[in-house]
N, C-alpha and C positions, 0 to 999 in steps of 0.2 A: 424403879416403880414396881410394886408387887402385882400379883395376878388380880387381887381384889380391886386395887386401884385401877388397873387396866380395864377391867370390866365396867367399873363405875364411869370411867372416862368414855368408853365406847357407848355405854347406855346413854350418857348425856349427849354424845355426838348424834346418835340416832334420834333422840328427842328433839334436838335442834333442827335436824334435817326434816322431820315431820312438821314442825312448827313453821319452818321457812317455806315448805312446799305447799302447805294448806292456806297460807296467808293470802287473802283475797279470793279464795275459792269457796264460795258460799255453799254450805251443805255437803262438802266433799271431804271433810277432815277424816271421817271414818274410813273412806276408801283409801286415802293416803296411808293411814295407819295400818290398814290390813295388807297393803303391798309391802310395807316395811316388815311387818310380822311374818309374812310369807317368805321374804328373803332370808330372814334369820332362821326360820323353821326348815328352809330348804324345800319348800313346796311352791306350787304354781297357783295362780289366782285367775278366776274368770269373772269379768265384769259384764253385767247384763243390764241393758236399759236403752231407752229410745235415743235416736241421734240428737246431738246438741245438748247433752247433759254433762259435758266437760270430762268424759271418761279419759280420753287420750291426754288432755291437758294435765289432769291429776297424775297420771302415770308418768308422763314426761317430766313433771316437776320433781317427783320423789326420786326418779332415776337420776336426774341431774344432781340432786342433793346427796345421793348416796355414793356418787363417784363411779369410776370404772367405765368400761365400754358399753355403750347403749346402742341397741338396734331396734328400729321401728319400721313396720311395713303394713300397708293396707292390702290384704289379700283379696283376690277376685277369682272368678271362674277360670280366667285365662292366664293367671299368674304362673310363670315358669319356675321350676325349682331353682334355677340359677339366680333368680331375682332375690331369693331368700338365703340360699346356702352358698352361692358363689358359682362362677362359670367353670366349665371344664377347662383344664390347662391344655392349650393346643400343643405346646411344646412336648408335654408328656404323652399326649395322645399320639403324636407322630412316632413316639418310641414304643407305642403299644400299651400304654397304661391310661386308664380312665381315672384321673385325679382331679380334685376340685380345688380351685383357688379360693380359700375361705377368708382372706384378709378383708376386714371391715364388714363381714356378713354375720349372720346369726350364730354360726358355730364358734365365733370368737367373742361373742357378747357376754357381759356379766349380768346385764339386765336387759330383757327384751319385751317388746310390746307388739302384739300381732292383732291388728284391728280386723273385724269381720273374719275371725279365725276359722269359722266353719265353712267359709266359701272356698278354702284351699282345695286343690285337686287331690285325688287319691295318692298320687306320688308324693306331694308335699306333706300331707297328713301322715302317711306311713313313715316317712323319714322323721317327721316331728315326734311321732310316738316314741321312737327309740331315743331321740335326743332328750326328750322330757323325762323319760323313765330312767335312763342310764347316764345322762350327761355325756354321751358319746355320739359323734356324728359318723355315720357310715354311708358311703356312696361310692360305688365302683371300687377302686383300689385305695380310696381314702378312708381311714379310720383314725379319728383323733378324739382326745378327751376335750370336753367343753367346760369352760369356766362358769357356765350359767348358774347364777344364784337363784333367779326367779324369772319365769316367763309369765307375763300377764296377757291373757287373751280377752278380746272384747267382742260382743255381738249384741244385736238388738233383742234376740231371744234365744232360748235353748233350741237345739235342732230337734226335728221330729224323726229323722231317719235313724233306724236302729244301728246302722253301720258306723254312725258317728258317736254312739254311746260310749264305746271303749275309749275313744280319744277324749271325749269330754270328761270322762271320769279321772283323767290324769290331772285335772285342775281341781285340787282339793278345796280351795277356798272359793266360795261363791258370794259375790257382792251384787246386790240388786239396787240400782239407782233409779230415782224418779226425778222429774223436773223440780226445781226449787219451789217450795210451797208458798202460798200467798203471804204468810207473815214475814217471809224473808225477801220479798220482792224488792223492797227499797234498798236493802243491803246488796242484793244482786246487781241492781242498776248502778249503785254507787261504785261497787267494785269494778264493774265492767267499764265505767267511765274514767276512773281515776287510778286504777292499779295495773298499769302495764307491767308485765313480768320481765325484767331485764335478766340476761344471763348472769349467773352467779357461780362463785366457786363452790365446790361440794362442802357440805357441812360435816359429813361423815366420810369414811373411807372404806375400801374393801377390807382392810385389816380390822376395822371396827366390826364389820359384819361377820367376818370369819371368827373373830374372838368370841363374839356372842353366840354364833352358831355352834362352835365347839363346846362352849359351856352349857348350852341348851341340850345338846346331845348327851352330855354327861350328867344331866340332872337326875336326882333321885325321885322317881314318881311313885314310890311304894305307898306313901300316905294318901295320894290323890287317886290312885288307880281304882280302889273300890267305889269311890264317889263317882268317878267317870263311868264305870261299868253300870252303876245304878242309874245314872242319867241316860245312858244308851238304852237300857232296858225300858225306861219310861218313854223314850222317843219312839222306840219300836212298838211299844204297847199302844201308843197313840196313833199307830197306823202309818208312821213315816218310814219309808224305806231307806236303809243305809247299808251299803255294802260292807263286807268284812274289811276290805282294804281301807275304806274311808274311816271306819270306826277305829281301826288300829292306828292310822296315821294322824288322827286327831291329837294323839299324845304329843306329837312334835309341836303342834300349835300351842298346846297347854304349857309345855316346857318353855317355849320361846316367850309366851306372854308373861309367865311368872318371872323369867329372867329380866325382861324389860321393866317389870314392876319392882325389881330389886330383891326378888325372892329366889334363893337358891333351890328351895324345895317347894314345888307347886302345892297349892291347897285349894279349898273350896272357892276362893276368890278368883281362881284361874280357869274355871270350867266354861266360861262364856264362849271361847272360840268354837266349841262344839256346834253352836248354832250355825256358824258360817261354813261348816263342812257339810251341811245338809243341802242337797243339790237343787231343790226347787224353792221358789219364793213361798208357796203355800206351805210347804213342809217346814220352813223356817218359822213361819207364824205359829203353826201348831206346836213346834218344839218350845218356843218361848212361853207359850201358855202352859204346856205340860211341865215345864221345868221352872216355873215362876219362883217357887220357894227355894229350890236348889241354887238358882242364879241370883237370888236377892243379895248375897254377900259380895257379888262381883265388884271389883274396882281395879283400876290400873292407872297409875299416875302418868305413865308414858303413852298409853293408848286410851285416853279417857273416852273419846267419841266412839271408838269401836266397842269398848267394854259396855258402854251405855246402850248402844244400838243392839248389841248381841243379847244383853240380859234384860233390858228395861228395868234394871234394879235401882234402888234409891242411892246406894253407895256410889255406884258408877255415875249416876247423875250428879251427885254432890261433888265428886272428883272433877267432873267436866266443868261444872260451874265455878269451882274454886280455881281451876287452871285458867278459865276464861277471864275471871276477875284479875288474876295475877298478871296475865298478859296485858290486859287493858291498863292496869294501874302502874305496872313497872316497865312496860315496853315503851317504845317510841310513840309519841303522840301524833295522830294523823293531822293533816293540814286542814281539817274540816271545821276547826274552831271549837270553842268551849261548849257550844250548844249541842253539837253532835256527840261530843265526849260525854256530856251529862245524860243524853238520851240513852246511850249505850250502858252507862252505869245503872241508870234507873231500870232498864230492861232486865239486867241481871238480878238486881234486887227484887223486882217483881216476881221473877221466876223462882228465886229462892223462897220468898214468902208464900208463893202459891203451892210449892211442892213440899215444904217442910214446916212443921210447927216449931215454935221456939224450943220446946223440950227435945224434939227429935232431930234437930239440926246437928250434923257432925261437927266436931270442934274446928276442923280446918275450914269448913264452909262458914261457920259462925264468925271466925276471925276475918274471913274475906268480906263478909257482910258488914262487919264493924268498920273495916277500912273503906268500903264503899260509902257508908253513911258519913264517915269523917270527911271523905273527899267531896261528897255532895254538899256538906255543910260549908266547907271552905269555898266552893264555887258560889254558893248562895251569898256568903259574906263578901266575896269579891264583887259580885253583881251589885250588892247593896252599896258598897263603897264607891263603885263607879257611877251609880245613879245619884249619889248624894250631891247636893248643890255645893259649889266651890265658894 
């Protein structure tokens, strides 16, 4: 199997992992996709939103689907460093060495989730700062390399304290979540009632992540770099603050997004991750508006929800609708009956017709609409046949 085939297989494995993780999670597909993107880019993500919005469930599912060692902890004011990094070895302490037993703890995790991350003590956050930056854990006489691909932090809101700003800045990707909107309440209730999430085998592997990460690091960004610089100037011109570090590291997200879309060389379709590197929700809204024309070409077949949310562009929306139609038409049918299946098809068709004129509908989306119309016609014929007198 050659390198190109390896990358295609790895990309497909990550795509399956994202689809499996977001199944039954209403309104959280973009969050799942952004965690996967962060893992491949080698960056960390911060999820901000009120309690009860499935932040931890989304991260837990994608971590499970990506494979590797997973560590999760809810931090509090009185959390001890040993609860996160491991206890001090008593045997070594008797010998005069302060060493940490890290087995099963954060220093040995491939994917980590830290809830209420800003509530950690100064000792925990200072140790985390080095671990997130350098992928090395140092405590006493212990100094070990960490296999961490991505750490996801979660909080109800950004911290106000200045001393937390440097720590918060280590989380490049910012995802703001809100409760599910009114139009999706029926879907939320249905999913909560009927879609228990049983443990499953990973859809992807650490080898898949590492192969994609290596290819992303080797990507040629020469063509997209002037476009990215122009976008950054526009964002700063609109009054949005973006540190030099964040501006530079956006390139990692752009390269990883392009690779997951099947593009070895990033182009204008891959600028949308810039929005998620902006640290505040208000700043992200301003950036979307300031970059509307630059982000219009955005699209990503592996990360359709994130590309659409980042860009609000028509191509990203078309890709998301086409993927949604494909999953519904080709995937396993739910046990809710033909009526529910028909309603879901009709909802997609209505969104296509509301968002795209016949002349402006992208070919892939036009084909998806044709398949939906054909399926609805068959369902109507089946209903008519069942209702006919015998």
